[in-house]
N, CA, C, O and the ligand as a Tripos MOL2 file, in Angstrom:
@<TRIPOS>MOLECULE
protein
  293   291    74     0     0
PROTEIN
NO_CHARGES

@<TRIPOS>ATOM
      1 N          78.7410   -8.8380  -15.7300 N.3       1 MET1
      2 CA         79.1920   -7.5740  -15.1490 C.3       1 MET1
      3 C          80.4460   -7.8440  -14.3440 C.2       1 MET1
      4 O          80.5050   -8.7970  -13.5670 O.2       1 MET1
      5 N          81.4120   -7.0300  -14.5280 N.am      2 SER2
      6 CA         82.6380   -7.1130  -13.7610 C.3       2 SER2
      7 C          82.6900   -5.9460  -12.7930 C.2       2 SER2
      8 O          82.1170   -4.8870  -13.0480 O.2       2 SER2
      9 N          83.3760   -6.1480  -11.6910 N.am      3 ALA3
     10 CA         83.4830   -5.0920  -10.6920 C.3       3 ALA3
     11 C          84.4000   -3.9690  -11.1410 C.2       3 ALA3
     12 O          84.4770   -2.9400  -10.4700 O.2       3 ALA3
     13 N          85.0990   -4.1390  -12.2590 N.am      4 ALA4
     14 CA         86.1070   -3.1700  -12.6850 C.3       4 ALA4
     15 C          85.5550   -1.7600  -12.8180 C.2       4 ALA4
     16 O          86.2410   -0.8060  -12.4530 O.2       4 ALA4
     17 N          84.3380   -1.5930  -13.3290 N.am      5 ASN5
     18 CA         83.7800   -0.2590  -13.5650 C.3       5 ASN5
     19 C          82.5520    0.0320  -12.7070 C.2       5 ASN5
     20 O          81.8320    0.9970  -12.9650 O.2       5 ASN5
     21 N          82.3090   -0.7830  -11.7020 N.am      6 ALA6
     22 CA         81.0770   -0.6450  -10.9380 C.3       6 ALA6
     23 C          81.3340   -0.0400   -9.5660 C.2       6 ALA6
     24 O          82.3720   -0.2690   -8.9450 O.2       6 ALA6
     25 N          80.3480    0.7490   -9.1090 N.am      7 GLN7
     26 CA         80.3830    1.3310   -7.7740 C.3       7 GLN7
     27 C          79.1230    0.9170   -7.0330 C.2       7 GLN7
     28 O          78.0820    0.6920   -7.6510 O.2       7 GLN7
     29 N          79.2090    0.8170   -5.7290 N.am      8 CYS8
     30 CA         78.0720    0.5100   -4.8790 C.3       8 CYS8
     31 C          77.0260    1.6210   -5.0020 C.2       8 CYS8
     32 O          77.3620    2.8030   -4.9270 O.2       8 CYS8
     33 N          75.7720    1.2450   -5.1910 N.am      9 THR9
     34 CA         74.7130    2.2430   -5.3000 C.3       9 THR9
     35 C          74.3210    2.8140   -3.9320 C.2       9 THR9
     36 O          73.5970    3.8070   -3.8680 O.2       9 THR9
     37 N          74.7820    2.2090   -2.8520 N.am     10 MET10
     38 CA         74.4580    2.6930   -1.5100 C.3      10 MET10
     39 C          75.4960    3.7120   -1.0030 C.2      10 MET10
     40 O          75.1350    4.7570   -0.4610 O.2      10 MET10
     41 N          76.8000    3.3900   -1.1900 N.am     11 CYS11
     42 CA         77.8390    4.2550   -0.6040 C.3      11 CYS11
     43 C          78.9150    4.6420   -1.6070 C.2      11 CYS11
     44 O          79.8660    5.3370   -1.2490 O.2      11 CYS11
     45 N          78.7840    4.2030   -2.8650 N.am     12 HIS12
     46 CA         79.7510    4.4710   -3.9320 C.3      12 HIS12
     47 C          81.1050    3.8110   -3.6640 C.2      12 HIS12
     48 O          82.1210    4.2320   -4.2170 O.2      12 HIS12
     49 N          81.1210    2.7840   -2.8210 N.am     13 GLY13
     50 CA         82.3500    2.0560   -2.5370 C.3      13 GLY13
     51 C          82.7230    1.1250   -3.6800 C.2      13 GLY13
     52 O          81.9750    0.9600   -4.6440 O.2      13 GLY13
     53 N          83.8920    0.5230   -3.5490 N.am     14 GLU14
     54 CA         84.4100   -0.4020   -4.5510 C.3      14 GLU14
     55 C          83.6850   -1.7410   -4.4530 C.2      14 GLU14
     56 O          83.4550   -2.2510   -3.3570 O.2      14 GLU14
     57 N          83.3260   -2.3110   -5.6100 N.am     15 LEU15
     58 CA         82.6720   -3.6210   -5.6380 C.3      15 LEU15
     59 C          83.6820   -4.6880   -6.0080 C.2      15 LEU15
     60 O          84.5720   -4.4630   -6.8270 O.2      15 LEU15
     61 N          83.5330   -5.8660   -5.3860 N.am     16 GLU16
     62 CA         84.3730   -7.0020   -5.7440 C.3      16 GLU16
     63 C          83.5120   -8.0630   -6.3990 C.2      16 GLU16
     64 O          82.3470   -8.2390   -6.0450 O.2      16 GLU16
     65 N          84.1070   -8.7820   -7.3750 N.am     17 ASP17
     66 CA         83.3940   -9.8160   -8.1130 C.3      17 ASP17
     67 C          82.9650  -10.9400   -7.1890 C.2      17 ASP17
     68 O          83.6310  -11.2340   -6.1960 O.2      17 ASP17
     69 N          81.8540  -11.5620   -7.5250 N.am     18 GLY18
     70 CA         81.3780  -12.7260   -6.7860 C.3      18 GLY18
     71 C          80.1790  -13.3480   -7.4830 C.2      18 GLY18
     72 O          79.7160  -12.8450   -8.5070 O.2      18 GLY18
     73 N          79.6910  -14.4210   -6.9350 N.am     19 TYR19
     74 CA         78.5130  -15.1030   -7.4720 C.3      19 TYR19
     75 C          77.8440  -15.8630   -6.3430 C.2      19 TYR19
     76 O          78.4260  -16.0540   -5.2750 O.2      19 TYR19
     77 N          76.6180  -16.2940   -6.5870 N.am     20 ILE20
     78 CA         75.8760  -17.0910   -5.6140 C.3      20 ILE20
     79 C          76.0760  -18.5570   -5.9860 C.2      20 ILE20
     80 O          75.7590  -18.9730   -7.1000 O.2      20 ILE20
     81 N          76.6030  -19.3300   -5.0490 N.am     21 ALA21
     82 CA         76.8830  -20.7440   -5.3130 C.3      21 ALA21
     83 C          75.7180  -21.6200   -4.8750 C.2      21 ALA21
     84 O          75.0130  -21.3160   -3.9140 O.2      21 ALA21
     85 N          75.5390  -22.6980   -5.5930 N.am     22 HIS22
     86 CA         74.5330  -23.6990   -5.2640 C.3      22 HIS22
     87 C          75.2280  -25.0460   -5.1830 C.2      22 HIS22
     88 O          75.9880  -25.4140   -6.0790 O.2      22 HIS22
     89 N          74.9690  -25.7840   -4.1100 N.am     23 TRP23
     90 CA         75.5500  -27.1180   -3.9540 C.3      23 TRP23
     91 C          74.5180  -28.1500   -4.3560 C.2      23 TRP23
     92 O          73.3740  -28.0990   -3.9030 O.2      23 TRP23
     93 N          74.9150  -29.0890   -5.2060 N.am     24 SER24
     94 CA         74.0210  -30.1740   -5.6080 C.3      24 SER24
     95 C          74.8430  -31.4530   -5.6730 C.2      24 SER24
     96 O          76.0120  -31.4680   -5.2870 O.2      24 SER24
     97 N          74.2300  -32.5220   -6.1600 N.am     25 ASN25
     98 CA         74.9540  -33.7860   -6.3250 C.3      25 ASN25
     99 C          76.0910  -33.6570   -7.3230 C.2      25 ASN25
    100 O          77.0260  -34.4580   -7.3130 O.2      25 ASN25
    101 N          76.0130  -32.6590   -8.1760 N.am     26 ASN26
    102 CA         77.0580  -32.4360   -9.1770 C.3      26 ASN26
    103 C          78.1460  -31.4870   -8.6790 C.2      26 ASN26
    104 O          79.0330  -31.1020   -9.4390 O.2      26 ASN26
    105 N          78.0770  -31.1130   -7.4100 N.am     27 GLY27
    106 CA         79.0790  -30.2140   -6.8600 C.3      27 GLY27
    107 C          78.5820  -28.7840   -6.8210 C.2      27 GLY27
    108 O          77.3800  -28.5200   -6.8610 O.2      27 GLY27
    109 N          79.5250  -27.8740   -6.7430 N.am     28 ARG28
    110 CA         79.2230  -26.4490   -6.6110 C.3      28 ARG28
    111 C          79.0270  -25.8310   -7.9860 C.2      28 ARG28
    112 O          79.8680  -25.9890   -8.8720 O.2      28 ARG28
    113 N          77.9050  -25.1220   -8.1610 N.am     29 THR29
    114 CA         77.6220  -24.4590   -9.4190 C.3      29 THR29
    115 C          77.1760  -23.0310   -9.1420 C.2      29 THR29
    116 O          76.8090  -22.6900   -8.0170 O.2      29 THR29
    117 N          77.2130  -22.2010  -10.1780 N.am     30 ALA30
    118 CA         76.7320  -20.8220  -10.0610 C.3      30 ALA30
    119 C          75.2450  -20.7880  -10.3800 C.2      30 ALA30
    120 O          74.7600  -21.5770  -11.1910 O.2      30 ALA30
    121 N          74.5310  -19.8810   -9.7470 N.am     31 ILE31
    122 CA         73.1070  -19.6910   -9.9900 C.3      31 ILE31
    123 C          72.9220  -18.8670  -11.2620 C.2      31 ILE31
    124 O          73.6570  -17.9100  -11.5040 O.2      31 ILE31
    125 N          71.9340  -19.2480  -12.0730 N.am     32 ASN32
    126 CA         71.6040  -18.5020  -13.2810 C.3      32 ASN32
    127 C          70.3510  -17.6800  -13.0710 C.2      32 ASN32
    128 O          69.5060  -18.0140  -12.2410 O.2      32 ASN32
    129 N          70.2380  -16.6070  -13.8260 N.am     33 TRP33
    130 CA         69.0020  -15.8400  -13.9220 C.3      33 TRP33
    131 C          68.2180  -16.4130  -15.0850 C.2      33 TRP33
    132 O          68.7810  -16.6800  -16.1460 O.2      33 TRP33
    133 N          66.8890  -16.6070  -14.8890 N.am     34 SER34
    134 CA         66.0260  -17.1100  -15.9600 C.3      34 SER34
    135 C          64.9100  -16.1230  -16.2110 C.2      34 SER34
    136 O          64.3120  -15.6030  -15.2690 O.2      34 SER34
    137 N          64.6280  -15.8620  -17.4610 N.am     35 GLY35
    138 CA         63.5330  -14.9700  -17.8120 C.3      35 GLY35
    139 C          62.1880  -15.6620  -17.6460 C.2      35 GLY35
    140 O          62.1230  -16.8910  -17.6440 O.2      35 GLY35
    141 N          61.1210  -14.8980  -17.5080 N.am     36 GLY36
    142 CA         59.7790  -15.4480  -17.3700 C.3      36 GLY36
    143 C          59.4140  -15.7210  -15.9230 C.2      36 GLY36
    144 O          60.1330  -15.3220  -15.0070 O.2      36 GLY36
    145 N          58.2900  -16.4040  -15.7190 N.am     37 SER37
    146 CA         57.7990  -16.7290  -14.3810 C.3      37 SER37
    147 C          58.1190  -18.1750  -14.0500 C.2      37 SER37
    148 O          58.1520  -19.0210  -14.9430 O.2      37 SER37
    149 N          58.3600  -18.4760  -12.7520 N.am     38 PRO38
    150 CA         58.6420  -19.8690  -12.3840 C.3      38 PRO38
    151 C          57.3780  -20.7160  -12.4910 C.2      38 PRO38
    152 O          56.3090  -20.3040  -12.0390 O.2      38 PRO38
    153 N          57.5010  -21.8970  -13.0870 N.am     39 LYS39
    154 CA         56.3830  -22.8190  -13.2470 C.3      39 LYS39
    155 C          56.8140  -24.1940  -12.7470 C.2      39 LYS39
    156 O          57.8510  -24.7160  -13.1550 O.2      39 LYS39
    157 N          56.0010  -24.7790  -11.8520 N.am     40 ALA40
    158 CA         56.3170  -26.0880  -11.2890 C.3      40 ALA40
    159 C          56.1790  -27.1730  -12.3490 C.2      40 ALA40
    160 O          55.3300  -27.0860  -13.2360 O.2      40 ALA40
    161 N          57.0150  -28.1850  -12.2460 N.am     41 ARG41
    162 CA         56.8860  -29.3490  -13.1260 C.3      41 ARG41
    163 C          55.6650  -30.1400  -12.7240 C.2      41 ARG41
    164 O          55.3230  -30.2080  -11.5430 O.2      41 ARG41
    165 N          54.9970  -30.7480  -13.7110 N.am     42 PHE42
    166 CA         53.8280  -31.5720  -13.4100 C.3      42 PHE42
    167 C          54.2610  -32.8210  -12.6640 C.2      42 PHE42
    168 O          53.6350  -33.1900  -11.6700 O.2      42 PHE42
    169 N          55.3100  -33.4750  -13.1200 N.am     43 PHE43
    170 CA         55.8840  -34.6250  -12.4370 C.3      43 PHE43
    171 C          57.2810  -34.2510  -11.9600 C.2      43 PHE43
    172 O          58.0020  -33.5060  -12.6240 O.2      43 PHE43
    173 N          57.6430  -34.7720  -10.8160 N.am     44 GLY44
    174 CA         59.0010  -34.5560  -10.3340 C.3      44 GLY44
    175 C          59.1470  -33.2760   -9.5450 C.2      44 GLY44
    176 O          58.1700  -32.6130   -9.1970 O.2      44 GLY44
    177 N          60.3870  -32.9530   -9.2760 N.am     45 LYS45
    178 CA         60.7070  -31.8010   -8.4470 C.3      45 LYS45
    179 C          61.2490  -30.6640   -9.2920 C.2      45 LYS45
    180 O          61.6420  -30.8440  -10.4450 O.2      45 LYS45
    181 N          61.2570  -29.5200   -8.6980 N.am     46 GLY46
    182 CA         61.8780  -28.3770   -9.3510 C.3      46 GLY46
    183 C          60.9320  -27.6190  -10.2510 C.2      46 GLY46
    184 O          59.7130  -27.7750  -10.1880 O.2      46 GLY46
    185 N          61.5250  -26.7970  -11.0890 N.am     47 LEU47
    186 CA         60.7730  -25.9220  -11.9700 C.3      47 LEU47
    187 C          61.0310  -26.2850  -13.4210 C.2      47 LEU47
    188 O          62.0990  -26.7780  -13.7840 O.2      47 LEU47
    189 N          60.0080  -26.0230  -14.2500 N.am     48 ARG48
    190 CA         60.1890  -26.1760  -15.6900 C.3      48 ARG48
    191 C          61.0490  -25.0330  -16.2030 C.2      48 ARG48
    192 O          61.0600  -23.9390  -15.6380 O.2      48 ARG48
    193 N          61.7500  -25.2980  -17.2560 N.am     49 SER49
    194 CA         62.4900  -24.2370  -17.9180 C.3      49 SER49
    195 C          61.5510  -23.5530  -18.8910 C.2      49 SER49
    196 O          61.3840  -24.0210  -20.0180 O.2      49 SER49
    197 N          60.9330  -22.4520  -18.4780 N.am     50 GLY50
    198 CA         59.9960  -21.7680  -19.3430 C.3      50 GLY50
    199 C          60.4790  -20.4060  -19.7620 C.2      50 GLY50
    200 O          59.8000  -19.6900  -20.4990 O.2      50 GLY50
    201 N          61.6450  -20.0530  -19.2940 N.am     51 GLY51
    202 CA         62.1680  -18.7350  -19.5990 C.3      51 GLY51
    203 C          62.6750  -18.6370  -21.0110 C.2      51 GLY51
    204 O          62.9820  -19.6440  -21.6480 O.2      51 GLY51
    205 N          62.7610  -17.4280  -21.4930 N.am     52 THR52
    206 CA         63.2380  -17.2150  -22.8490 C.3      52 THR52
    207 C          64.7550  -17.1810  -22.9050 C.2      52 THR52
    208 O          65.3470  -17.3120  -23.9770 O.2      52 THR52
    209 N          65.3810  -17.0040  -21.7540 N.am     53 GLN53
    210 CA         66.8310  -16.9330  -21.7530 C.3      53 GLN53
    211 C          67.3640  -17.2120  -20.3560 C.2      53 GLN53
    212 O          66.7070  -16.9080  -19.3610 O.2      53 GLN53
    213 N          68.5230  -17.7760  -20.2880 N.am     54 ASP54
    214 CA         69.2170  -17.9750  -19.0300 C.3      54 ASP54
    215 C          70.5310  -17.2160  -19.0950 C.2      54 ASP54
    216 O          71.2260  -17.2370  -20.1110 O.2      54 ASP54
    217 N          70.8560  -16.5570  -18.0170 N.am     55 ARG55
    218 CA         72.0920  -15.7750  -17.9730 C.3      55 ARG55
    219 C          72.8120  -16.0240  -16.6580 C.2      55 ARG55
    220 O          72.1790  -16.2820  -15.6340 O.2      55 ARG55
    221 N          74.1170  -15.9480  -16.6900 N.am     56 THR56
    222 CA         74.8960  -16.1030  -15.4780 C.3      56 THR56
    223 C          74.6280  -14.9310  -14.5480 C.2      56 THR56
    224 O          74.6490  -13.7760  -14.9720 O.2      56 THR56
    225 N          74.3780  -15.2310  -13.2810 N.am     57 LEU57
    226 CA         74.0810  -14.1930  -12.2910 C.3      57 LEU57
    227 C          75.3440  -13.8570  -11.5120 C.2      57 LEU57
    228 O          75.9150  -14.7140  -10.8380 O.2      57 LEU57
    229 N          75.7730  -12.6100  -11.6100 N.am     58 SER58
    230 CA         76.9150  -12.1230  -10.8360 C.3      58 SER58
    231 C          76.4060  -11.4290   -9.5850 C.2      58 SER58
    232 O          75.3650  -10.7730   -9.6090 O.2      58 SER58
    233 N          77.1360  -11.5750   -8.5040 N.am     59 ALA59
    234 CA         76.7810  -10.9200   -7.2440 C.3      59 ALA59
    235 C          77.9910  -10.1130   -6.7910 C.2      59 ALA59
    236 O          78.9220  -10.6500   -6.1910 O.2      59 ALA59
    237 N          77.9630   -8.8250   -7.0860 N.am     60 LEU60
    238 CA         79.0880   -7.9610   -6.7180 C.3      60 LEU60
    239 C          78.8710   -7.4110   -5.3160 C.2      60 LEU60
    240 O          77.8030   -6.8830   -5.0050 O.2      60 LEU60
    241 N          79.8910   -7.5370   -4.4710 N.am     61 ARG61
    242 CA         79.8000   -7.1450   -3.0630 C.3      61 ARG61
    243 C          80.6440   -5.9070   -2.8040 C.2      61 ARG61
    244 O          81.7960   -5.8210   -3.2280 O.2      61 ARG61
    245 N          80.0450   -4.9430   -2.0970 N.am     62 CYS62
    246 CA         80.7650   -3.7180   -1.7340 C.3      62 CYS62
    247 C          81.7390   -4.0340   -0.5980 C.2      62 CYS62
    248 O          81.3530   -4.5910    0.4300 O.2      62 CYS62
    249 N          83.0020   -3.6700   -0.7980 N.am     63 VAL63
    250 CA         84.0090   -3.9350    0.2300 C.3      63 VAL63
    251 C          83.8640   -2.9730    1.4060 C.2      63 VAL63
    252 O          84.4230   -3.2160    2.4750 O.2      63 VAL63
    253 N          83.1150   -1.8770    1.2200 N.am     64 ASN64
    254 CA         82.9410   -0.8750    2.2670 C.3      64 ASN64
    255 C          81.7510   -1.1790    3.1820 C.2      64 ASN64
    256 O          81.8970   -1.1730    4.4050 O.2      64 ASN64
    257 N          80.5620   -1.4490    2.5960 N.am     65 CYS65
    258 CA         79.3530   -1.6060    3.4140 C.3      65 CYS65
    259 C          78.7430   -3.0020    3.3290 C.2      65 CYS65
    260 O          77.8220   -3.3090    4.0860 O.2      65 CYS65
    261 N          79.2320   -3.8580    2.4270 N.am     66 GLY66
    262 CA         78.7170   -5.2220    2.3220 C.3      66 GLY66
    263 C          77.4760   -5.3710    1.4670 C.2      66 GLY66
    264 O          76.9780   -6.4840    1.2970 O.2      66 GLY66
    265 N          76.9640   -4.2780    0.9260 N.am     67 HIS67
    266 CA         75.7980   -4.3370    0.0380 C.3      67 HIS67
    267 C          76.1440   -5.2190   -1.1700 C.2      67 HIS67
    268 O          77.2520   -5.1420   -1.7010 O.2      67 HIS67
    269 N          75.1940   -6.0510   -1.5980 N.am     68 VAL68
    270 CA         75.4030   -6.9360   -2.7370 C.3      68 VAL68
    271 C          74.4680   -6.5130   -3.8650 C.2      68 VAL68
    272 O          73.2750   -6.2990   -3.6550 O.2      68 VAL68
    273 N          75.0360   -6.3980   -5.0690 N.am     69 GLU69
    274 CA         74.2460   -6.0480   -6.2450 C.3      69 GLU69
    275 C          74.3500   -7.1820   -7.2470 C.2      69 GLU69
    276 O          75.4250   -7.7340   -7.4800 O.2      69 GLU69
    277 N          73.1930   -7.5220   -7.8450 N.am     70 PHE70
    278 CA         73.1210   -8.6240   -8.7940 C.3      70 PHE70
    279 C          73.0910   -8.0900  -10.2220 C.2      70 PHE70
    280 O          72.4780   -7.0620  -10.5120 O.2      70 PHE70
    281 N          73.7700   -8.8190  -11.1020 N.am     71 PHE71
    282 CA         73.7550   -8.5180  -12.5230 C.3      71 PHE71
    283 C          73.5900   -9.8180  -13.2810 C.2      71 PHE71
    284 O          74.2880  -10.7950  -13.0080 O.2      71 PHE71
    285 N          72.6630   -9.8350  -14.2380 N.am     72 ALA72
    286 CA         72.4490  -10.9950  -15.1080 C.3      72 ALA72
    287 C          73.1710  -10.7250  -16.4160 C.2      72 ALA72
    288 O          72.6870   -9.9530  -17.2440 O.2      72 ALA72
    289 N          74.3150  -11.3490  -16.6080 N.am     73 ASN73
    290 CA         75.1500  -11.0610  -17.7680 C.3      73 ASN73
    291 C          74.8100  -11.9680  -18.9400 C.2      73 ASN73
    292 O          75.4220  -11.8590  -20.0030 O.2      73 ASN73
    293 ZN         78.6030    0.1570   -0.2820 Zn       74 ZN74
@<TRIPOS>BOND
     1     1     2 1
     2     2     3 1
     3     3     4 2
     4     3     5 am
     5     5     6 1
     6     6     7 1
     7     7     8 2
     8     7     9 am
     9     9    10 1
    10    10    11 1
    11    11    12 2
    12    11    13 am
    13    13    14 1
    14    14    15 1
    15    15    16 2
    16    15    17 am
    17    17    18 1
    18    18    19 1
    19    19    20 2
    20    19    21 am
    21    21    22 1
    22    22    23 1
    23    23    24 2
    24    23    25 am
    25    25    26 1
    26    26    27 1
    27    27    28 2
    28    27    29 am
    29    29    30 1
    30    30    31 1
    31    31    32 2
    32    31    33 am
    33    33    34 1
    34    34    35 1
    35    35    36 2
    36    35    37 am
    37    37    38 1
    38    38    39 1
    39    39    40 2
    40    39    41 am
    41    41    42 1
    42    42    43 1
    43    43    44 2
    44    43    45 am
    45    45    46 1
    46    46    47 1
    47    47    48 2
    48    47    49 am
    49    49    50 1
    50    50    51 1
    51    51    52 2
    52    51    53 am
    53    53    54 1
    54    54    55 1
    55    55    56 2
    56    55    57 am
    57    57    58 1
    58    58    59 1
    59    59    60 2
    60    59    61 am
    61    61    62 1
    62    62    63 1
    63    63    64 2
    64    63    65 am
    65    65    66 1
    66    66    67 1
    67    67    68 2
    68    67    69 am
    69    69    70 1
    70    70    71 1
    71    71    72 2
    72    71    73 am
    73    73    74 1
    74    74    75 1
    75    75    76 2
    76    75    77 am
    77    77    78 1
    78    78    79 1
    79    79    80 2
    80    79    81 am
    81    81    82 1
    82    82    83 1
    83    83    84 2
    84    83    85 am
    85    85    86 1
    86    86    87 1
    87    87    88 2
    88    87    89 am
    89    89    90 1
    90    90    91 1
    91    91    92 2
    92    91    93 am
    93    93    94 1
    94    94    95 1
    95    95    96 2
    96    95    97 am
    97    97    98 1
    98    98    99 1
    99    99   100 2
   100    99   101 am
   101   101   102 1
   102   102   103 1
   103   103   104 2
   104   103   105 am
   105   105   106 1
   106   106   107 1
   107   107   108 2
   108   107   109 am
   109   109   110 1
   110   110   111 1
   111   111   112 2
   112   111   113 am
   113   113   114 1
   114   114   115 1
   115   115   116 2
   116   115   117 am
   117   117   118 1
   118   118   119 1
   119   119   120 2
   120   119   121 am
   121   121   122 1
   122   122   123 1
   123   123   124 2
   124   123   125 am
   125   125   126 1
   126   126   127 1
   127   127   128 2
   128   127   129 am
   129   129   130 1
   130   130   131 1
   131   131   132 2
   132   131   133 am
   133   133   134 1
   134   134   135 1
   135   135   136 2
   136   135   137 am
   137   137   138 1
   138   138   139 1
   139   139   140 2
   140   139   141 am
   141   141   142 1
   142   142   143 1
   143   143   144 2
   144   143   145 am
   145   145   146 1
   146   146   147 1
   147   147   148 2
   148   147   149 am
   149   149   150 1
   150   150   151 1
   151   151   152 2
   152   151   153 am
   153   153   154 1
   154   154   155 1
   155   155   156 2
   156   155   157 am
   157   157   158 1
   158   158   159 1
   159   159   160 2
   160   159   161 am
   161   161   162 1
   162   162   163 1
   163   163   164 2
   164   163   165 am
   165   165   166 1
   166   166   167 1
   167   167   168 2
   168   167   169 am
   169   169   170 1
   170   170   171 1
   171   171   172 2
   172   171   173 am
   173   173   174 1
   174   174   175 1
   175   175   176 2
   176   175   177 am
   177   177   178 1
   178   178   179 1
   179   179   180 2
   180   179   181 am
   181   181   182 1
   182   182   183 1
   183   183   184 2
   184   183   185 am
   185   185   186 1
   186   186   187 1
   187   187   188 2
   188   187   189 am
   189   189   190 1
   190   190   191 1
   191   191   192 2
   192   191   193 am
   193   193   194 1
   194   194   195 1
   195   195   196 2
   196   195   197 am
   197   197   198 1
   198   198   199 1
   199   199   200 2
   200   199   201 am
   201   201   202 1
   202   202   203 1
   203   203   204 2
   204   203   205 am
   205   205   206 1
   206   206   207 1
   207   207   208 2
   208   207   209 am
   209   209   210 1
   210   210   211 1
   211   211   212 2
   212   211   213 am
   213   213   214 1
   214   214   215 1
   215   215   216 2
   216   215   217 am
   217   217   218 1
   218   218   219 1
   219   219   220 2
   220   219   221 am
   221   221   222 1
   222   222   223 1
   223   223   224 2
   224   223   225 am
   225   225   226 1
   226   226   227 1
   227   227   228 2
   228   227   229 am
   229   229   230 1
   230   230   231 1
   231   231   232 2
   232   231   233 am
   233   233   234 1
   234   234   235 1
   235   235   236 2
   236   235   237 am
   237   237   238 1
   238   238   239 1
   239   239   240 2
   240   239   241 am
   241   241   242 1
   242   242   243 1
   243   243   244 2
   244   243   245 am
   245   245   246 1
   246   246   247 1
   247   247   248 2
   248   247   249 am
   249   249   250 1
   250   250   251 1
   251   251   252 2
   252   251   253 am
   253   253   254 1
   254   254   255 1
   255   255   256 2
   256   255   257 am
   257   257   258 1
   258   258   259 1
   259   259   260 2
   260   259   261 am
   261   261   262 1
   262   262   263 1
   263   263   264 2
   264   263   265 am
   265   265   266 1
   266   266   267 1
   267   267   268 2
   268   267   269 am
   269   269   270 1
   270   270   271 1
   271   271   272 2
   272   271   273 am
   273   273   274 1
   274   274   275 1
   275   275   276 2
   276   275   277 am
   277   277   278 1
   278   278   279 1
   279   279   280 2
   280   279   281 am
   281   281   282 1
   282   282   283 1
   283   283   284 2
   284   283   285 am
   285   285   286 1
   286   286   287 1
   287   287   288 2
   288   287   289 am
   289   289   290 1
   290   290   291 1
   291   291   292 2
@<TRIPOS>SUBSTRUCTURE
     1 MET1         2 RESIDUE 1 A MET
     2 SER2         6 RESIDUE 1 A SER
     3 ALA3        10 RESIDUE 1 A ALA
     4 ALA4        14 RESIDUE 1 A ALA
     5 ASN5        18 RESIDUE 1 A ASN
     6 ALA6        22 RESIDUE 1 A ALA
     7 GLN7        26 RESIDUE 1 A GLN
     8 CYS8        30 RESIDUE 1 A CYS
     9 THR9        34 RESIDUE 1 A THR
    10 MET10       38 RESIDUE 1 A MET
    11 CYS11       42 RESIDUE 1 A CYS
    12 HIS12       46 RESIDUE 1 A HIS
    13 GLY13       50 RESIDUE 1 A GLY
    14 GLU14       54 RESIDUE 1 A GLU
    15 LEU15       58 RESIDUE 1 A LEU
    16 GLU16       62 RESIDUE 1 A GLU
    17 ASP17       66 RESIDUE 1 A ASP
    18 GLY18       70 RESIDUE 1 A GLY
    19 TYR19       74 RESIDUE 1 A TYR
    20 ILE20       78 RESIDUE 1 A ILE
    21 ALA21       82 RESIDUE 1 A ALA
    22 HIS22       86 RESIDUE 1 A HIS
    23 TRP23       90 RESIDUE 1 A TRP
    24 SER24       94 RESIDUE 1 A SER
    25 ASN25       98 RESIDUE 1 A ASN
    26 ASN26      102 RESIDUE 1 A ASN
    27 GLY27      106 RESIDUE 1 A GLY
    28 ARG28      110 RESIDUE 1 A ARG
    29 THR29      114 RESIDUE 1 A THR
    30 ALA30      118 RESIDUE 1 A ALA
    31 ILE31      122 RESIDUE 1 A ILE
    32 ASN32      126 RESIDUE 1 A ASN
    33 TRP33      130 RESIDUE 1 A TRP
    34 SER34      134 RESIDUE 1 A SER
    35 GLY35      138 RESIDUE 1 A GLY
    36 GLY36      142 RESIDUE 1 A GLY
    37 SER37      146 RESIDUE 1 A SER
    38 PRO38      150 RESIDUE 1 A PRO
    39 LYS39      154 RESIDUE 1 A LYS
    40 ALA40      158 RESIDUE 1 A ALA
    41 ARG41      162 RESIDUE 1 A ARG
    42 PHE42      166 RESIDUE 1 A PHE
    43 PHE43      170 RESIDUE 1 A PHE
    44 GLY44      174 RESIDUE 1 A GLY
    45 LYS45      178 RESIDUE 1 A LYS
    46 GLY46      182 RESIDUE 1 A GLY
    47 LEU47      186 RESIDUE 1 A LEU
    48 ARG48      190 RESIDUE 1 A ARG
    49 SER49      194 RESIDUE 1 A SER
    50 GLY50      198 RESIDUE 1 A GLY
    51 GLY51      202 RESIDUE 1 A GLY
    52 THR52      206 RESIDUE 1 A THR
    53 GLN53      210 RESIDUE 1 A GLN
    54 ASP54      214 RESIDUE 1 A ASP
    55 ARG55      218 RESIDUE 1 A ARG
    56 THR56      222 RESIDUE 1 A THR
    57 LEU57      226 RESIDUE 1 A LEU
    58 SER58      230 RESIDUE 1 A SER
    59 ALA59      234 RESIDUE 1 A ALA
    60 LEU60      238 RESIDUE 1 A LEU
    61 ARG61      242 RESIDUE 1 A ARG
    62 CYS62      246 RESIDUE 1 A CYS
    63 VAL63      250 RESIDUE 1 A VAL
    64 ASN64      254 RESIDUE 1 A ASN
    65 CYS65      258 RESIDUE 1 A CYS
    66 GLY66      262 RESIDUE 1 A GLY
    67 HIS67      266 RESIDUE 1 A HIS
    68 VAL68      270 RESIDUE 1 A VAL
    69 GLU69      274 RESIDUE 1 A GLU
    70 PHE70      278 RESIDUE 1 A PHE
    71 PHE71      282 RESIDUE 1 A PHE
    72 ALA72      286 RESIDUE 1 A ALA
    73 ASN73      290 RESIDUE 1 A ASN
    74 ZN74       293 GROUP 0 **** ****
């Protein structure tokens, strides 16, 4: 989703493009949306990849009120 055609659902203000960043040993990455329910790994840390699809998560921020809306593209 791009902010080009989107309006804030709270105040109808202009949205600006953005994303949620995650810092890891590999540097800064964008957070993805995953389908399905989160399931813990039997060994190790984190979650198993059990979702049917992963999509880039956009976080559009309203320049007027600061409301953030998420879109899984
Ligand atoms: Zn707004």
